[in-house]
C-alpha positions as a Markdown table, in Angstrom:
| # | Residue | x | y | z |
|---|---|---|---|---|
| 1 | Unk | -13.7 | -29.5 | -22.7 |
| 2 | Unk | -11.8 | -26.2 | -22.4 |
| 3 | Unk | -9.0 | -25.8 | -19.9 |
| 4 | Unk | -11.4 | -23.8 | -17.7 |
| 5 | Unk | -14.0 | -26.5 | -17.8 |
| 6 | Unk | -11.4 | -29.1 | -16.9 |
| 7 | Unk | -10.3 | -27.1 | -13.9 |
| 8 | Unk | -13.9 | -26.8 | -12.6 |
| 9 | Unk | -14.5 | -30.5 | -13.3 |
| 10 | Unk | -11.3 | -31.4 | -11.4 |
| 11 | Unk | -12.4 | -29.2 | -8.5 |
| 12 | Unk | -15.6 | -31.1 | -8.4 |
| 13 | Unk | -13.8 | -34.4 | -8.0 |
| 14 | Unk | -13.2 | -35.6 | -11.7 |
| 15 | Unk | -9.7 | -37.1 | -11.4 |
| 16 | Unk | -9.5 | -37.6 | -15.1 |
| 17 | Unk | -9.9 | -33.9 | -15.7 |
| 18 | Unk | -7.1 | -33.4 | -13.2 |
| 19 | Unk | -4.8 | -35.7 | -15.0 |
| 20 | Unk | -5.4 | -34.0 | -18.3 |
| 21 | Unk | -4.7 | -30.6 | -16.9 |
| 22 | Unk | -1.5 | -31.9 | -15.3 |
| 23 | Unk | -0.3 | -33.3 | -18.6 |
| 24 | Unk | -1.2 | -30.0 | -20.4 |
| 25 | Unk | 0.5 | -27.7 | -17.9 |
| 26 | Unk | 3.4 | -29.6 | -16.7 |
| 27 | Unk | 5.6 | -28.5 | -19.6 |
| 28 | Unk | 4.7 | -24.8 | -19.1 |
| 29 | Unk | 5.4 | -24.9 | -15.4 |
| 30 | Unk | 8.5 | -27.0 | -15.8 |
| 31 | Unk | 9.9 | -24.3 | -18.1 |
| 32 | Unk | 9.0 | -21.6 | -15.7 |
| 33 | Unk | 10.7 | -23.2 | -12.7 |
| 34 | Unk | 13.6 | -24.8 | -14.6 |
| 35 | Unk | 15.6 | -21.6 | -15.0 |
| 36 | Unk | 15.0 | -20.3 | -11.5 |
| 37 | Unk | 14.8 | -23.2 | -9.0 |
| 38 | Unk | 15.9 | -26.3 | -10.8 |
| 39 | Unk | 16.3 | -28.5 | -7.7 |
| 40 | Unk | 12.7 | -27.9 | -6.6 |
| 41 | Unk | 10.8 | -28.1 | -10.0 |
| 42 | Unk | 8.6 | -31.1 | -9.2 |
| 43 | Unk | 7.7 | -29.8 | -5.8 |
| 44 | Unk | 6.9 | -26.3 | -7.0 |
| 45 | Unk | 4.9 | -27.6 | -10.0 |
| 46 | Unk | 2.9 | -29.8 | -7.7 |
| 47 | Unk | 2.3 | -27.0 | -5.3 |
| 48 | Unk | 1.2 | -24.7 | -8.2 |
| 49 | Unk | -1.3 | -27.2 | -9.5 |
| 50 | Unk | -2.8 | -27.7 | -6.0 |
| 51 | Unk | -3.1 | -24.0 | -5.6 |
| 52 | Unk | -4.8 | -23.8 | -8.9 |
| 53 | Unk | -7.3 | -26.3 | -7.7 |
| 54 | Unk | -7.9 | -24.5 | -4.4 |
| 55 | Unk | -8.3 | -21.1 | -6.3 |
| 56 | Unk | -10.9 | -22.3 | -8.8 |
| 57 | Unk | -13.6 | -20.1 | -7.1 |
| 58 | Unk | -11.3 | -17.0 | -7.6 |
| 59 | Unk | -10.8 | -17.6 | -11.3 |
| 60 | Unk | -13.2 | -15.2 | -13.0 |
| 61 | Unk | -12.1 | -15.7 | -16.5 |
| 62 | Unk | -10.5 | -12.3 | -16.9 |
| 63 | Unk | -7.4 | -14.1 | -18.1 |
| 64 | Unk | -6.9 | -17.4 | -19.8 |
| 65 | Unk | -5.9 | -20.3 | -17.6 |
| 66 | Unk | -2.3 | -20.3 | -18.9 |
| 67 | Unk | -1.9 | -16.8 | -17.6 |
| 68 | Unk | -3.7 | -17.6 | -14.4 |
| 69 | Unk | -1.5 | -20.7 | -13.7 |
| 70 | Unk | 1.7 | -18.6 | -14.3 |
| 71 | Unk | 0.5 | -16.0 | -11.9 |
| 72 | Unk | 0.1 | -18.7 | -9.3 |
| 73 | Unk | 3.5 | -20.2 | -10.2 |
| 74 | Unk | 5.2 | -16.7 | -9.7 |
| 75 | Unk | 3.6 | -16.5 | -6.2 |
| 76 | Unk | 4.8 | -20.0 | -5.4 |
| 77 | Unk | 8.3 | -19.2 | -6.6 |
| 78 | Unk | 8.5 | -16.0 | -4.6 |
| 79 | Unk | 7.3 | -17.7 | -1.5 |
| 80 | Unk | 9.9 | -20.5 | -2.1 |
| 81 | Unk | 12.7 | -18.0 | -2.6 |
| 82 | Unk | 11.6 | -15.9 | 0.4 |
| 83 | Unk | 12.0 | -18.8 | 2.7 |
| 84 | Unk | 15.5 | -19.5 | 1.3 |
| 85 | Unk | 16.6 | -16.0 | 2.3 |
| 86 | Unk | 17.9 | -15.6 | 5.8 |
| 87 | Unk | 16.2 | -12.2 | 6.4 |
| 88 | Unk | 12.8 | -12.9 | 4.9 |
| 89 | Unk | 11.6 | -9.4 | 5.7 |
| 90 | Unk | 14.3 | -8.0 | 3.3 |
| 91 | Unk | 13.0 | -10.0 | 0.3 |
| 92 | Unk | 12.1 | -7.8 | -2.7 |
| 93 | Unk | 11.6 | -9.4 | -6.0 |
| 94 | Unk | 12.1 | -6.0 | -7.8 |
| 95 | Unk | 15.6 | -5.7 | -6.3 |
| 96 | Unk | 17.0 | -9.2 | -5.5 |
| 97 | Unk | 18.2 | -11.5 | -8.2 |
| 98 | Unk | 18.7 | -15.3 | -8.3 |
| 99 | Unk | 22.3 | -14.7 | -8.3 |
| 100 | Unk | 21.8 | -12.9 | -4.9 |
| 101 | Unk | 19.9 | -15.8 | -3.5 |
| 102 | Unk | 22.0 | -18.6 | -5.0 |
| 103 | Unk | 25.4 | -17.7 | -6.6 |
| 104 | Unk | 26.2 | -21.2 | -7.6 |
| 105 | Unk | 26.2 | -21.6 | -11.5 |
| 106 | Unk | 23.1 | -23.1 | -13.2 |
| 107 | Unk | 23.7 | -25.9 | -15.5 |
| 108 | Unk | 21.7 | -25.4 | -18.7 |
| 109 | Unk | 21.8 | -26.1 | -22.5 |
| 110 | Unk | 24.3 | -23.3 | -23.4 |
| 111 | Unk | 26.5 | -24.5 | -26.1 |
| 112 | Unk | 28.0 | -21.2 | -27.2 |
| 113 | Unk | 30.0 | -18.7 | -25.1 |
| 114 | Unk | 27.5 | -16.0 | -25.8 |
| 115 | Unk | 24.6 | -18.2 | -24.6 |
| 116 | Unk | 26.4 | -18.8 | -21.3 |
| 117 | Unk | 26.9 | -15.0 | -21.0 |
| 118 | Unk | 23.3 | -14.3 | -21.5 |
| 119 | Unk | 22.3 | -16.9 | -18.9 |
| 120 | Unk | 24.6 | -15.3 | -16.4 |
| 121 | Unk | 23.2 | -11.9 | -17.2 |
| 122 | Unk | 19.6 | -13.0 | -16.8 |
| 123 | Unk | 20.3 | -14.5 | -13.4 |
| 124 | Unk | 21.6 | -11.1 | -12.3 |
| 125 | Unk | 18.5 | -9.3 | -13.3 |
| 126 | Unk | 16.0 | -8.7 | -10.5 |
| 127 | Unk | 13.7 | -11.7 | -10.2 |
| 128 | Unk | 10.7 | -9.9 | -11.6 |
| 129 | Unk | 12.6 | -8.6 | -14.5 |
| 130 | Unk | 13.9 | -12.0 | -15.3 |
| 131 | Unk | 10.4 | -13.4 | -15.2 |
| 132 | Unk | 9.3 | -10.5 | -17.5 |
| 133 | Unk | 12.0 | -11.2 | -20.1 |
| 134 | Unk | 11.6 | -14.9 | -20.1 |
| 135 | Unk | 7.7 | -14.7 | -20.5 |
| 136 | Unk | 8.1 | -12.2 | -23.3 |
| 137 | Unk | 10.8 | -14.2 | -25.2 |
| 138 | Unk | 10.2 | -17.7 | -24.0 |
| 139 | Unk | 6.5 | -18.0 | -23.7 |
| 140 | Unk | 5.8 | -15.2 | -26.4 |
| 141 | Unk | 3.2 | -13.6 | -24.1 |
| 142 | Unk | 1.8 | -10.2 | -24.8 |
| 143 | Unk | 2.2 | -7.2 | -22.5 |
| 144 | Unk | -1.4 | -7.7 | -21.3 |
| 145 | Unk | -0.8 | -11.4 | -20.4 |
| 146 | Unk | 2.5 | -10.6 | -18.7 |
| 147 | Unk | 0.8 | -7.8 | -16.8 |
| 148 | Unk | -1.7 | -10.3 | -15.5 |
| 149 | Unk | 1.1 | -12.6 | -14.2 |
| 150 | Unk | 3.0 | -9.8 | -12.5 |
| 151 | Unk | -0.2 | -7.9 | -11.6 |
| 152 | Unk | 0.8 | -4.6 | -13.1 |
| 153 | Unk | -0.5 | -2.6 | -16.1 |
| 154 | Unk | 0.4 | -3.5 | -19.7 |
| 155 | Unk | 1.9 | 0.0 | -20.3 |
| 156 | Unk | 4.2 | -0.5 | -17.3 |
| 157 | Unk | 5.1 | -3.9 | -18.7 |
| 158 | Unk | 6.3 | -2.3 | -21.9 |
| 159 | Unk | 8.3 | 0.3 | -20.0 |
| 160 | Unk | 9.8 | -2.3 | -17.7 |
| 161 | Unk | 10.8 | -4.6 | -20.6 |
| 162 | Unk | 12.8 | -1.7 | -22.2 |
| 163 | Unk | 14.5 | -0.9 | -18.9 |
| 164 | Unk | 15.1 | -4.6 | -18.2 |
| 165 | Unk | 16.8 | -5.1 | -21.6 |
| 166 | Unk | 19.0 | -2.0 | -20.9 |
| 167 | Unk | 20.0 | -3.5 | -17.6 |
| 168 | Unk | 20.7 | -6.8 | -19.2 |
| 169 | Unk | 23.0 | -5.1 | -21.7 |
| 170 | Unk | 24.8 | -3.3 | -18.9 |
| 171 | Unk | 25.2 | -6.6 | -17.0 |
| 172 | Unk | 26.6 | -8.3 | -20.0 |
| 173 | Unk | 29.1 | -5.5 | -20.5 |
| 174 | Unk | 30.3 | -6.1 | -17.0 |
| 175 | Unk | 30.5 | -9.9 | -17.4 |
| 176 | Unk | 32.0 | -10.1 | -20.9 |
| 177 | Unk | 35.7 | -10.4 | -21.5 |
| 178 | Unk | 35.1 | -9.6 | -25.2 |
| 179 | Unk | 32.9 | -6.5 | -26.0 |
| 180 | Unk | 31.7 | -8.2 | -29.2 |
| 181 | Unk | 30.1 | -10.9 | -27.1 |
| 182 | Unk | 27.7 | -8.4 | -25.7 |
| 183 | Unk | 26.2 | -7.3 | -29.0 |
| 184 | Unk | 26.1 | -10.8 | -30.4 |
| 185 | Unk | 24.4 | -12.0 | -27.2 |
| 186 | Unk | 21.7 | -9.4 | -27.3 |
| 187 | Unk | 21.2 | -9.7 | -31.1 |
| 188 | Unk | 21.0 | -13.5 | -30.6 |
| 189 | Unk | 18.6 | -13.4 | -27.6 |
| 190 | Unk | 15.7 | -14.7 | -29.6 |
| 191 | Unk | 17.9 | -17.4 | -31.2 |
| 192 | Unk | 19.2 | -18.4 | -27.8 |
| 193 | Unk | 15.8 | -18.6 | -26.3 |
| 194 | Unk | 14.3 | -20.5 | -29.2 |
| 195 | Unk | 17.1 | -23.1 | -29.1 |
| 196 | Unk | 16.7 | -23.8 | -25.4 |
| 197 | Unk | 12.9 | -23.5 | -25.7 |
| 198 | Unk | 12.9 | -26.2 | -28.4 |
| 199 | Unk | 15.0 | -28.5 | -26.3 |
| 200 | Unk | 12.7 | -28.2 | -23.3 |
| 201 | Unk | 9.6 | -28.5 | -25.5 |
| 202 | Unk | 10.9 | -31.8 | -26.8 |
| 203 | Unk | 11.6 | -33.0 | -23.3 |
| 204 | Unk | 8.4 | -31.6 | -21.8 |
| 205 | Unk | 5.9 | -30.8 | -24.5 |
| 206 | Unk | 2.6 | -29.2 | -23.7 |
């Protein structure tokens, strides 16, 4: 059975299909929430899967289920972050960053100084730009797939990715004590992502 067929079967009461989908998508959703709201990973993952089940009638097959699930996960994340902000009407994911919402440092696998610098820079990007960068480098999603998650056009995704990388470079320049760290961090972005991605894949494989 395809993932789409499993979702329909689960919605029709087949618990085994639900268990299979949970096992297949837990790793993906864990990675998505791990670098944004680590203290609420399990709750947010469960909420996302429940919303997938309730949204089965809205799934029209215009995107794959992986993209569909991440679109729901993003909405769940934004709702979670909005409730954490004192002034909820002032919540804008294109402006606010995770650093704005929670300035406490995030503990991750970051062995090298440049990796820690990158992590701090990513958390200072706007929430939507951080999601875009991570989906591109982490999940290796195309502009079309990322556009489906963020609900914007693929051409806009390409432009935003360029601007987000420029903003990341500027943030790293502000954070770095050694200018050489900035260039090595940007040049090593794929290496850094792959190293942490491999770690999480081993812990929570798809």
